[in-house]
N, CA, C and O atoms as a CHARMM CRD file, in Angstrom:
* protein
*
  336
    1    1 MET  N    -55.99500 -18.63300 -19.31800 PROA 1      0.00000
    2    1 MET  CA   -54.59100 -18.39000 -19.48400 PROA 1      0.00000
    3    1 MET  C    -54.28500 -16.96600 -19.01600 PROA 1      0.00000
    4    1 MET  O    -55.04900 -16.03700 -19.27600 PROA 1      0.00000
    5    2 MET  N    -53.16300 -16.81300 -18.32700 PROA 2      0.00000
    6    2 MET  CA   -52.78800 -15.52800 -17.76000 PROA 2      0.00000
    7    2 MET  C    -51.91500 -14.75600 -18.73600 PROA 2      0.00000
    8    2 MET  O    -50.96000 -15.30400 -19.28800 PROA 2      0.00000
    9    3 LYS  N    -52.23700 -13.49500 -18.94700 PROA 3      0.00000
   10    3 LYS  CA   -51.44800 -12.66400 -19.85400 PROA 3      0.00000
   11    3 LYS  C    -50.26700 -12.05900 -19.10200 PROA 3      0.00000
   12    3 LYS  O    -50.39500 -11.65300 -17.94700 PROA 3      0.00000
   13    4 ARG  N    -49.13600 -12.00500 -19.75900 PROA 4      0.00000
   14    4 ARG  CA   -47.95500 -11.37800 -19.15400 PROA 4      0.00000
   15    4 ARG  C    -47.96200  -9.89500 -19.43800 PROA 4      0.00000
   16    4 ARG  O    -48.39600  -9.44100 -20.49700 PROA 4      0.00000
   17    5 ASP  N    -47.48100  -9.17000 -18.48600 PROA 5      0.00000
   18    5 ASP  CA   -47.36300  -7.71800 -18.65500 PROA 5      0.00000
   19    5 ASP  C    -46.11600  -7.43900 -19.49100 PROA 5      0.00000
   20    5 ASP  O    -45.00000  -7.72500 -19.05700 PROA 5      0.00000
   21    6 ARG  N    -46.29700  -6.89100 -20.66900 PROA 6      0.00000
   22    6 ARG  CA   -45.18400  -6.65200 -21.59300 PROA 6      0.00000
   23    6 ARG  C    -44.33200  -5.44300 -21.18900 PROA 6      0.00000
   24    6 ARG  O    -43.25900  -5.24500 -21.75800 PROA 6      0.00000
   25    7 THR  N    -44.77600  -4.63400 -20.23000 PROA 7      0.00000
   26    7 THR  CA   -44.00400  -3.45800 -19.83200 PROA 7      0.00000
   27    7 THR  C    -42.85000  -3.82400 -18.91100 PROA 7      0.00000
   28    7 THR  O    -41.85300  -3.10200 -18.88400 PROA 7      0.00000
   29    8 SER  N    -42.94000  -4.90000 -18.16600 PROA 8      0.00000
   30    8 SER  CA   -41.83800  -5.30500 -17.28900 PROA 8      0.00000
   31    8 SER  C    -40.91600  -6.24300 -18.05800 PROA 8      0.00000
   32    8 SER  O    -41.27100  -6.73300 -19.13000 PROA 8      0.00000
   33    9 THR  N    -39.75200  -6.48500 -17.51300 PROA 9      0.00000
   34    9 THR  CA   -38.79000  -7.35000 -18.19600 PROA 9      0.00000
   35    9 THR  C    -39.24500  -8.79400 -18.18000 PROA 9      0.00000
   36    9 THR  O    -38.89900  -9.56500 -19.07500 PROA 9      0.00000
   37   10 GLY  N    -40.01800  -9.16800 -17.17300 PROA 10     0.00000
   38   10 GLY  CA   -40.45100 -10.54400 -17.08600 PROA 10     0.00000
   39   10 GLY  C    -39.39300 -11.45900 -16.51600 PROA 10     0.00000
   40   10 GLY  O    -39.60800 -12.66700 -16.41200 PROA 10     0.00000
   41   11 PHE  N    -38.26000 -10.90800 -16.14700 PROA 11     0.00000
   42   11 PHE  CA   -37.16400 -11.71100 -15.62900 PROA 11     0.00000
   43   11 PHE  C    -36.70000 -11.15600 -14.28700 PROA 11     0.00000
   44   11 PHE  O    -35.64700 -10.52100 -14.22100 PROA 11     0.00000
   45   12 PRO  N    -37.45600 -11.37900 -13.22100 PROA 12     0.00000
   46   12 PRO  CA   -37.02600 -10.84300 -11.91900 PROA 12     0.00000
   47   12 PRO  C    -35.71700 -11.46700 -11.44900 PROA 12     0.00000
   48   12 PRO  O    -34.94900 -10.82200 -10.73600 PROA 12     0.00000
   49   13 GLU  N    -35.45300 -12.71800 -11.83700 PROA 13     0.00000
   50   13 GLU  CA   -34.19000 -13.35600 -11.44200 PROA 13     0.00000
   51   13 GLU  C    -33.00800 -12.64000 -12.10100 PROA 13     0.00000
   52   13 GLU  O    -31.96200 -12.44400 -11.48200 PROA 13     0.00000
   53   14 PHE  N    -33.19300 -12.25600 -13.36100 PROA 14     0.00000
   54   14 PHE  CA   -32.13000 -11.55200 -14.07500 PROA 14     0.00000
   55   14 PHE  C    -31.86400 -10.19300 -13.44200 PROA 14     0.00000
   56   14 PHE  O    -30.71100  -9.78100 -13.31900 PROA 14     0.00000
   57   15 ARG  N    -32.90400  -9.50900 -13.04800 PROA 15     0.00000
   58   15 ARG  CA   -32.74200  -8.20100 -12.40900 PROA 15     0.00000
   59   15 ARG  C    -32.01000  -8.36700 -11.07400 PROA 15     0.00000
   60   15 ARG  O    -31.11700  -7.58100 -10.75800 PROA 15     0.00000
   61   16 LEU  N    -32.38000  -9.37700 -10.29300 PROA 16     0.00000
   62   16 LEU  CA   -31.71100  -9.64000  -9.01900 PROA 16     0.00000
   63   16 LEU  C    -30.24500  -9.98300  -9.26300 PROA 16     0.00000
   64   16 LEU  O    -29.36000  -9.49900  -8.55700 PROA 16     0.00000
   65   17 PHE  N    -29.99900 -10.81300 -10.25700 PROA 17     0.00000
   66   17 PHE  CA   -28.63100 -11.18600 -10.59200 PROA 17     0.00000
   67   17 PHE  C    -27.82000  -9.95100 -10.98100 PROA 17     0.00000
   68   17 PHE  O    -26.67100  -9.80900 -10.56200 PROA 17     0.00000
   69   18 SER  N    -28.40100  -9.06800 -11.76800 PROA 18     0.00000
   70   18 SER  CA   -27.71400  -7.84300 -12.18600 PROA 18     0.00000
   71   18 SER  C    -27.36600  -6.96800 -10.98900 PROA 18     0.00000
   72   18 SER  O    -26.27200  -6.40900 -10.92400 PROA 18     0.00000
   73   19 VAL  N    -28.28300  -6.84900 -10.05500 PROA 19     0.00000
   74   19 VAL  CA   -28.03200  -6.04400  -8.85300 PROA 19     0.00000
   75   19 VAL  C    -26.91900  -6.66700  -8.02700 PROA 19     0.00000
   76   19 VAL  O    -26.04700  -5.95400  -7.53000 PROA 19     0.00000
   77   20 VAL  N    -26.93400  -7.98200  -7.87300 PROA 20     0.00000
   78   20 VAL  CA   -25.89900  -8.66800  -7.08700 PROA 20     0.00000
   79   20 VAL  C    -24.53400  -8.49600  -7.75400 PROA 20     0.00000
   80   20 VAL  O    -23.54800  -8.22000  -7.07200 PROA 20     0.00000
   81   21 VAL  N    -24.46700  -8.65500  -9.06400 PROA 21     0.00000
   82   21 VAL  CA   -23.19900  -8.47800  -9.78100 PROA 21     0.00000
   83   21 VAL  C    -22.70300  -7.04200  -9.63300 PROA 21     0.00000
   84   21 VAL  O    -21.51100  -6.82000  -9.41900 PROA 21     0.00000
   85   22 PHE  N    -23.59000  -6.08000  -9.74400 PROA 22     0.00000
   86   22 PHE  CA   -23.21400  -4.67400  -9.60000 PROA 22     0.00000
   87   22 PHE  C    -22.66200  -4.40300  -8.20000 PROA 22     0.00000
   88   22 PHE  O    -21.63500  -3.74000  -8.05700 PROA 22     0.00000
   89   23 LEU  N    -23.33500  -4.90800  -7.17600 PROA 23     0.00000
   90   23 LEU  CA   -22.86900  -4.68700  -5.80200 PROA 23     0.00000
   91   23 LEU  C    -21.52500  -5.36300  -5.55800 PROA 23     0.00000
   92   23 LEU  O    -20.66700  -4.80600  -4.87300 PROA 23     0.00000
   93   24 CYS  N    -21.33500  -6.55000  -6.10800 PROA 24     0.00000
   94   24 CYS  CA   -20.04900  -7.23200  -5.96200 PROA 24     0.00000
   95   24 CYS  C    -18.93400  -6.44000  -6.64500 PROA 24     0.00000
   96   24 CYS  O    -17.82300  -6.35000  -6.12400 PROA 24     0.00000
   97   25 ALA  N    -19.23400  -5.87100  -7.80500 PROA 25     0.00000
   98   25 ALA  CA   -18.24000  -5.06400  -8.51100 PROA 25     0.00000
   99   25 ALA  C    -17.87500  -3.82500  -7.70300 PROA 25     0.00000
  100   25 ALA  O    -16.70500  -3.44700  -7.64400 PROA 25     0.00000
  101   26 ILE  N    -18.85000  -3.19900  -7.08800 PROA 26     0.00000
  102   26 ILE  CA   -18.59100  -2.01700  -6.25200 PROA 26     0.00000
  103   26 ILE  C    -17.72700  -2.39600  -5.05100 PROA 26     0.00000
  104   26 ILE  O    -16.77300  -1.68900  -4.72800 PROA 26     0.00000
  105   27 LEU  N    -18.05300  -3.50200  -4.39100 PROA 27     0.00000
  106   27 LEU  CA   -17.26900  -3.93800  -3.23200 PROA 27     0.00000
  107   27 LEU  C    -15.84600  -4.30600  -3.63500 PROA 27     0.00000
  108   27 LEU  O    -14.89700  -3.99800  -2.91300 PROA 27     0.00000
  109   28 LEU  N    -15.69300  -4.95800  -4.77300 PROA 28     0.00000
  110   28 LEU  CA   -14.36500  -5.31100  -5.25200 PROA 28     0.00000
  111   28 LEU  C    -13.54900  -4.05800  -5.55300 PROA 28     0.00000
  112   28 LEU  O    -12.37900  -3.97400  -5.18100 PROA 28     0.00000
  113   29 ALA  N    -14.15400  -3.09800  -6.21800 PROA 29     0.00000
  114   29 ALA  CA   -13.46000  -1.84500  -6.52900 PROA 29     0.00000
  115   29 ALA  C    -13.07500  -1.10400  -5.25200 PROA 29     0.00000
  116   29 ALA  O    -11.98100  -0.54600  -5.16600 PROA 29     0.00000
  117   30 ALA  N    -13.95000  -1.09400  -4.27700 PROA 30     0.00000
  118   30 ALA  CA   -13.64600  -0.42300  -3.00600 PROA 30     0.00000
  119   30 ALA  C    -12.49500  -1.12300  -2.29600 PROA 30     0.00000
  120   30 ALA  O    -11.65200  -0.46600  -1.68800 PROA 30     0.00000
  121   31 GLY  N    -12.45300  -2.43700  -2.36700 PROA 31     0.00000
  122   31 GLY  CA   -11.37200  -3.18700  -1.73500 PROA 31     0.00000
  123   31 GLY  C    -10.02800  -2.93800  -2.38800 PROA 31     0.00000
  124   31 GLY  O     -8.99700  -2.93500  -1.71600 PROA 31     0.00000
  125   32 ILE  N    -10.03700  -2.72900  -3.69400 PROA 32     0.00000
  126   32 ILE  CA    -8.79100  -2.46500  -4.40900 PROA 32     0.00000
  127   32 ILE  C     -8.29600  -1.05200  -4.13500 PROA 32     0.00000
  128   32 ILE  O     -7.09400  -0.83300  -3.98800 PROA 32     0.00000
  129   33 VAL  N     -9.20200  -0.10300  -4.06500 PROA 33     0.00000
  130   33 VAL  CA    -8.84400   1.30700  -3.92100 PROA 33     0.00000
  131   33 VAL  C     -8.46500   1.66500  -2.49000 PROA 33     0.00000
  132   33 VAL  O     -7.61500   2.53100  -2.28100 PROA 33     0.00000
  133   34 MET  N     -9.07300   1.02400  -1.50800 PROA 34     0.00000
  134   34 MET  CA    -8.83200   1.38400  -0.10500 PROA 34     0.00000
  135   34 MET  C     -7.38300   1.07600   0.26900 PROA 34     0.00000
  136   34 MET  O     -6.87500   0.00500  -0.06500 PROA 34     0.00000
  137   35 PRO  N     -6.71500   1.99500   0.95300 PROA 35     0.00000
  138   35 PRO  CA    -5.32400   1.76300   1.33300 PROA 35     0.00000
  139   35 PRO  C     -5.21200   0.68700   2.40500 PROA 35     0.00000
  140   35 PRO  O     -6.07000   0.54100   3.27600 PROA 35     0.00000
  141   36 ARG  N     -4.14100  -0.04200   2.30400 PROA 36     0.00000
  142   36 ARG  CA    -3.88500  -1.07500   3.30800 PROA 36     0.00000
  143   36 ARG  C     -3.02500  -0.46500   4.41500 PROA 36     0.00000
  144   36 ARG  O     -2.19800   0.40300   4.13900 PROA 36     0.00000
  145   37 PRO  N     -3.20400  -0.89900   5.64600 PROA 37     0.00000
  146   37 PRO  CA    -2.39300  -0.34000   6.73000 PROA 37     0.00000
  147   37 PRO  C     -0.93000  -0.75200   6.57600 PROA 37     0.00000
  148   37 PRO  O     -0.62600  -1.88800   6.21300 PROA 37     0.00000
  149   38 ALA  N     -0.04900   0.17500   6.85200 PROA 38     0.00000
  150   38 ALA  CA     1.38100  -0.10800   6.77500 PROA 38     0.00000
  151   38 ALA  C      1.80900  -0.87300   8.01400 PROA 38     0.00000
  152   38 ALA  O      1.34100  -0.60800   9.12100 PROA 38     0.00000
  153   39 ILE  N      2.69400  -1.81200   7.81200 PROA 39     0.00000
  154   39 ILE  CA     3.21900  -2.58200   8.94000 PROA 39     0.00000
  155   39 ILE  C      4.53900  -1.92800   9.33700 PROA 39     0.00000
  156   39 ILE  O      5.54500  -2.05800   8.64000 PROA 39     0.00000
  157   40 ALA  N      4.52000  -1.23300  10.45100 PROA 40     0.00000
  158   40 ALA  CA     5.69300  -0.48800  10.89500 PROA 40     0.00000
  159   40 ALA  C      6.66300  -1.40600  11.63000 PROA 40     0.00000
  160   40 ALA  O      6.26900  -2.34800  12.31600 PROA 40     0.00000
  161   41 GLU  N      7.93000  -1.10000  11.46200 PROA 41     0.00000
  162   41 GLU  CA     8.95300  -1.83100  12.19100 PROA 41     0.00000
  163   41 GLU  C      9.04200  -1.28800  13.61600 PROA 41     0.00000
  164   41 GLU  O      8.60900  -0.17100  13.89900 PROA 41     0.00000
  165   42 THR  N      9.60100  -2.08600  14.48900 PROA 42     0.00000
  166   42 THR  CA     9.79500  -1.63000  15.86300 PROA 42     0.00000
  167   42 THR  C     10.97700  -0.66000  15.89900 PROA 42     0.00000
  168   42 THR  O     11.76800  -0.59800  14.95800 PROA 42     0.00000
  169   43 ALA  N     11.08500   0.08100  16.97500 PROA 43     0.00000
  170   43 ALA  CA    12.18200   1.04700  17.12000 PROA 43     0.00000
  171   43 ALA  C     13.53200   0.33800  17.09100 PROA 43     0.00000
  172   43 ALA  O     14.49500   0.85800  16.52800 PROA 43     0.00000
  173   44 ALA  N     13.60500  -0.83900  17.69000 PROA 44     0.00000
  174   44 ALA  CA    14.86800  -1.58400  17.70500 PROA 44     0.00000
  175   44 ALA  C     15.27500  -2.00300  16.29500 PROA 44     0.00000
  176   44 ALA  O     16.45700  -1.96000  15.95200 PROA 44     0.00000
  177   45 GLU  N     14.30800  -2.40500  15.47800 PROA 45     0.00000
  178   45 GLU  CA    14.61500  -2.79700  14.09700 PROA 45     0.00000
  179   45 GLU  C     15.07600  -1.59500  13.28100 PROA 45     0.00000
  180   45 GLU  O     15.99800  -1.70200  12.47300 PROA 45     0.00000
  181   46 ILE  N     14.43800  -0.46600  13.49300 PROA 46     0.00000
  182   46 ILE  CA    14.83400   0.75200  12.77400 PROA 46     0.00000
  183   46 ILE  C     16.24000   1.17400  13.18900 PROA 46     0.00000
  184   46 ILE  O     17.06300   1.51200  12.33800 PROA 46     0.00000
  185   47 ASP  N     16.51900   1.15800  14.48600 PROA 47     0.00000
  186   47 ASP  CA    17.85700   1.52200  14.97600 PROA 47     0.00000
  187   47 ASP  C     18.92100   0.58300  14.40800 PROA 47     0.00000
  188   47 ASP  O     20.00100   1.03100  14.02200 PROA 47     0.00000
  189   48 ARG  N     18.62200  -0.70800  14.35600 PROA 48     0.00000
  190   48 ARG  CA    19.56500  -1.68400  13.81600 PROA 48     0.00000
  191   48 ARG  C     19.85500  -1.38600  12.34400 PROA 48     0.00000
  192   48 ARG  O     21.00600  -1.43000  11.91100 PROA 48     0.00000
  193   49 ASP  N     18.80500  -1.08300  11.57900 PROA 49     0.00000
  194   49 ASP  CA    18.98100  -0.78300  10.15400 PROA 49     0.00000
  195   49 ASP  C     19.75500   0.51900   9.94700 PROA 49     0.00000
  196   49 ASP  O     20.57200   0.61500   9.03100 PROA 49     0.00000
  197   50 VAL  N     19.50200   1.51800  10.79200 PROA 50     0.00000
  198   50 VAL  CA    20.22300   2.79300  10.69400 PROA 50     0.00000
  199   50 VAL  C     21.69900   2.58800  11.00900 PROA 50     0.00000
  200   50 VAL  O     22.56300   3.08600  10.28800 PROA 50     0.00000
  201   51 ASP  N     21.99200   1.85900  12.08000 PROA 51     0.00000
  202   51 ASP  CA    23.39100   1.59600  12.43500 PROA 51     0.00000
  203   51 ASP  C     24.11100   0.85700  11.31100 PROA 51     0.00000
  204   51 ASP  O     25.25900   1.16800  10.99200 PROA 51     0.00000
  205   52 SER  N     23.44100  -0.11000  10.71900 PROA 52     0.00000
  206   52 SER  CA    24.02700  -0.86900   9.61600 PROA 52     0.00000
  207   52 SER  C     24.28200   0.02900   8.40800 PROA 52     0.00000
  208   52 SER  O     25.33000  -0.07300   7.77000 PROA 52     0.00000
  209   53 ALA  N     23.33900   0.89900   8.09500 PROA 53     0.00000
  210   53 ALA  CA    23.49900   1.80700   6.95700 PROA 53     0.00000
  211   53 ALA  C     24.64200   2.78600   7.19800 PROA 53     0.00000
  212   53 ALA  O     25.41300   3.07900   6.28500 PROA 53     0.00000
  213   54 LEU  N     24.75500   3.29500   8.42800 PROA 54     0.00000
  214   54 LEU  CA    25.84800   4.22700   8.73800 PROA 54     0.00000
  215   54 LEU  C     27.20700   3.53100   8.66000 PROA 54     0.00000
  216   54 LEU  O     28.16300   4.10400   8.13700 PROA 54     0.00000
  217   55 LEU  N     27.30100   2.31300   9.17000 PROA 55     0.00000
  218   55 LEU  CA    28.56500   1.57200   9.08700 PROA 55     0.00000
  219   55 LEU  C     28.95800   1.33300   7.62900 PROA 55     0.00000
  220   55 LEU  O     30.13100   1.43500   7.27100 PROA 55     0.00000
  221   56 LYS  N     27.98100   1.01800   6.80300 PROA 56     0.00000
  222   56 LYS  CA    28.24800   0.80000   5.38100 PROA 56     0.00000
  223   56 LYS  C     28.69600   2.10600   4.71300 PROA 56     0.00000
  224   56 LYS  O     29.59500   2.10200   3.87100 PROA 56     0.00000
  225   57 LEU  N     28.06400   3.22300   5.09500 PROA 57     0.00000
  226   57 LEU  CA    28.44800   4.53000   4.54700 PROA 57     0.00000
  227   57 LEU  C     29.86800   4.88900   4.95600 PROA 57     0.00000
  228   57 LEU  O     30.67000   5.31200   4.12400 PROA 57     0.00000
  229   58 TYR  N     30.18000   4.72200   6.23400 PROA 58     0.00000
  230   58 TYR  CA    31.51100   5.07400   6.72300 PROA 58     0.00000
  231   58 TYR  C     32.58500   4.18800   6.09000 PROA 58     0.00000
  232   58 TYR  O     33.69900   4.65200   5.84400 PROA 58     0.00000
  233   59 ALA  N     32.26700   2.92900   5.82600 PROA 59     0.00000
  234   59 ALA  CA    33.24000   2.02300   5.20700 PROA 59     0.00000
  235   59 ALA  C     33.47600   2.38600   3.74100 PROA 59     0.00000
  236   59 ALA  O     34.59900   2.28200   3.24800 PROA 59     0.00000
  237   60 SER  N     32.43400   2.80500   3.05500 PROA 60     0.00000
  238   60 SER  CA    32.57900   3.10100   1.62300 PROA 60     0.00000
  239   60 SER  C     33.05500   4.53400   1.36300 PROA 60     0.00000
  240   60 SER  O     33.64400   4.81000   0.31700 PROA 60     0.00000
  241   61 THR  N     32.80300   5.44800   2.31100 PROA 61     0.00000
  242   61 THR  CA    33.16800   6.85700   2.12800 PROA 61     0.00000
  243   61 THR  C     33.78900   7.38200   3.42200 PROA 61     0.00000
  244   61 THR  O     33.07100   7.84800   4.30600 PROA 61     0.00000
  245   62 PRO  N     35.12100   7.30800   3.54000 PROA 62     0.00000
  246   62 PRO  CA    35.77200   7.74700   4.78200 PROA 62     0.00000
  247   62 PRO  C     35.49400   9.20900   5.13700 PROA 62     0.00000
  248   62 PRO  O     35.46200   9.55400   6.31900 PROA 62     0.00000
  249   63 ALA  N     35.29600  10.06100   4.15600 PROA 63     0.00000
  250   63 ALA  CA    35.02800  11.47200   4.43400 PROA 63     0.00000
  251   63 ALA  C     33.69600  11.64800   5.15900 PROA 63     0.00000
  252   63 ALA  O     33.50800  12.63800   5.86700 PROA 63     0.00000
  253   64 ALA  N     32.78500  10.72100   4.99700 PROA 64     0.00000
  254   64 ALA  CA    31.48800  10.81000   5.66800 PROA 64     0.00000
  255   64 ALA  C     31.65000  10.69900   7.18000 PROA 64     0.00000
  256   64 ALA  O     30.90700  11.33000   7.93100 PROA 64     0.00000
  257   65 LYS  N     32.60800   9.90900   7.62500 PROA 65     0.00000
  258   65 LYS  CA    32.86400   9.76200   9.06800 PROA 65     0.00000
  259   65 LYS  C     33.34400  11.08900   9.65000 PROA 65     0.00000
  260   65 LYS  O     32.89800  11.49300  10.72400 PROA 65     0.00000
  261   66 GLU  N     34.24000  11.76300   8.95300 PROA 66     0.00000
  262   66 GLU  CA    34.74700  13.05200   9.42500 PROA 66     0.00000
  263   66 GLU  C     33.65200  14.11200   9.38900 PROA 66     0.00000
  264   66 GLU  O     33.53500  14.92200  10.30900 PROA 66     0.00000
  265   67 LEU  N     32.86500  14.10500   8.34300 PROA 67     0.00000
  266   67 LEU  CA    31.78400  15.07300   8.21900 PROA 67     0.00000
  267   67 LEU  C     30.72600  14.85800   9.30100 PROA 67     0.00000
  268   67 LEU  O     30.12200  15.81700   9.78300 PROA 67     0.00000
  269   68 SER  N     30.50400  13.60700   9.68000 PROA 68     0.00000
  270   68 SER  CA    29.48600  13.32300  10.70100 PROA 68     0.00000
  271   68 SER  C     29.87000  13.87800  12.07100 PROA 68     0.00000
  272   68 SER  O     28.99900  14.13200  12.90400 PROA 68     0.00000
  273   69 LYS  N     31.15400  14.06600  12.30500 PROA 69     0.00000
  274   69 LYS  CA    31.60500  14.59000  13.59500 PROA 69     0.00000
  275   69 LYS  C     31.21300  16.05200  13.78400 PROA 69     0.00000
  276   69 LYS  O     31.02700  16.49600  14.91700 PROA 69     0.00000
  277   70 VAL  N     31.08300  16.81000  12.69000 PROA 70     0.00000
  278   70 VAL  CA    30.74200  18.22800  12.79700 PROA 70     0.00000
  279   70 VAL  C     29.30400  18.51800  12.36400 PROA 70     0.00000
  280   70 VAL  O     28.83200  19.64900  12.48300 PROA 70     0.00000
  281   71 ALA  N     28.62700  17.51600  11.87400 PROA 71     0.00000
  282   71 ALA  CA    27.24900  17.71400  11.40100 PROA 71     0.00000
  283   71 ALA  C     26.29100  17.83900  12.58200 PROA 71     0.00000
  284   71 ALA  O     26.49800  17.23400  13.63400 PROA 71     0.00000
  285   72 LEU  N     25.23700  18.63500  12.39200 PROA 72     0.00000
  286   72 LEU  CA    24.21000  18.76400  13.42600 PROA 72     0.00000
  287   72 LEU  C     23.28400  17.55800  13.45000 PROA 72     0.00000
  288   72 LEU  O     22.65100  17.27500  14.46700 PROA 72     0.00000
  289   73 GLY  N     23.20700  16.86100  12.35100 PROA 73     0.00000
  290   73 GLY  CA    22.35700  15.67300  12.27000 PROA 73     0.00000
  291   73 GLY  C     22.62700  14.92500  10.98700 PROA 73     0.00000
  292   73 GLY  O     23.23200  15.45400  10.05500 PROA 73     0.00000
  293   74 ILE  N     22.17500  13.69500  10.95100 PROA 74     0.00000
  294   74 ILE  CA    22.33600  12.86400   9.75700 PROA 74     0.00000
  295   74 ILE  C     20.98400  12.23100   9.46200 PROA 74     0.00000
  296   74 ILE  O     20.38200  11.58700  10.32100 PROA 74     0.00000
  297   75 LEU  N     20.52600  12.42200   8.25000 PROA 75     0.00000
  298   75 LEU  CA    19.27200  11.81100   7.83300 PROA 75     0.00000
  299   75 LEU  C     19.60600  10.49300   7.14500 PROA 75     0.00000
  300   75 LEU  O     20.33300  10.46600   6.15100 PROA 75     0.00000
  301   76 VAL  N     19.07100   9.40600   7.68100 PROA 76     0.00000
  302   76 VAL  CA    19.41000   8.07600   7.18300 PROA 76     0.00000
  303   76 VAL  C     18.16000   7.40100   6.63900 PROA 76     0.00000
  304   76 VAL  O     17.12600   7.34200   7.30500 PROA 76     0.00000
  305   77 PHE  N     18.27700   6.89300   5.41800 PROA 77     0.00000
  306   77 PHE  CA    17.23500   6.06800   4.80900 PROA 77     0.00000
  307   77 PHE  C     17.82000   4.66800   4.65600 PROA 77     0.00000
  308   77 PHE  O     18.43700   4.37300   3.63200 PROA 77     0.00000
  309   78 PRO  N     17.64200   3.80600   5.64300 PROA 78     0.00000
  310   78 PRO  CA    18.29200   2.50000   5.58400 PROA 78     0.00000
  311   78 PRO  C     17.71900   1.56300   4.52600 PROA 78     0.00000
  312   78 PRO  O     18.40900   0.64900   4.07500 PROA 78     0.00000
  313   79 ASP  N     16.47500   1.77600   4.12700 PROA 79     0.00000
  314   79 ASP  CA    15.85200   0.84800   3.18500 PROA 79     0.00000
  315   79 ASP  C     15.09900   1.64900   2.12900 PROA 79     0.00000
  316   79 ASP  O     13.93800   2.01100   2.32100 PROA 79     0.00000
  317   80 VAL  N     15.76800   1.92000   1.01900 PROA 80     0.00000
  318   80 VAL  CA    15.15400   2.70100  -0.05000 PROA 80     0.00000
  319   80 VAL  C     14.70800   1.74300  -1.14400 PROA 80     0.00000
  320   80 VAL  O     15.48600   0.90700  -1.60600 PROA 80     0.00000
  321   81 VAL  N     13.45600   1.86900  -1.55200 PROA 81     0.00000
  322   81 VAL  CA    12.91500   1.03400  -2.61400 PROA 81     0.00000
  323   81 VAL  C     12.69600   1.91200  -3.83600 PROA 81     0.00000
  324   81 VAL  O     12.02900   2.94500  -3.76200 PROA 81     0.00000
  325   82 LYS  N     13.25300   1.49900  -4.94200 PROA 82     0.00000
  326   82 LYS  CA    13.09500   2.27000  -6.17200 PROA 82     0.00000
  327   82 LYS  C     11.69700   2.03700  -6.73000 PROA 82     0.00000
  328   82 LYS  O     11.24000   0.89900  -6.83900 PROA 82     0.00000
  329   83 ALA  N     11.03400   3.11200  -7.07600 PROA 83     0.00000
  330   83 ALA  CA     9.69500   3.00800  -7.66000 PROA 83     0.00000
  331   83 ALA  C      9.71700   3.58000  -9.06400 PROA 83     0.00000
  332   83 ALA  O     10.48600   4.49000  -9.37400 PROA 83     0.00000
  333   84 GLY  N      8.86300   3.03200  -9.89800 PROA 84     0.00000
  334   84 GLY  CA     8.71700   3.58200 -11.24100 PROA 84     0.00000
  335   84 GLY  C      9.55000   2.96300 -12.21600 PROA 84     0.00000
  336   84 GLY  O      9.51600   3.34200 -13.38700 PROA 84     0.00000
């Protein structure tokens, strides 16, 4: 009869399983943390959204149309998403 070595766990399958689970957890965590690439709109889509936002601004605030005539530039955020 063969004696088992009591110093080792005696469960190599369990050790392999533990390593596989640990590696899967690391890969899952890395996948969650890594940033996803942003999908940018085309220039035509951005221009369309800016024109629409400006028309809406001018319709709701007539003074904005007059102010835009003397302004050096207008910063437009056509699609603002509230966070938090």
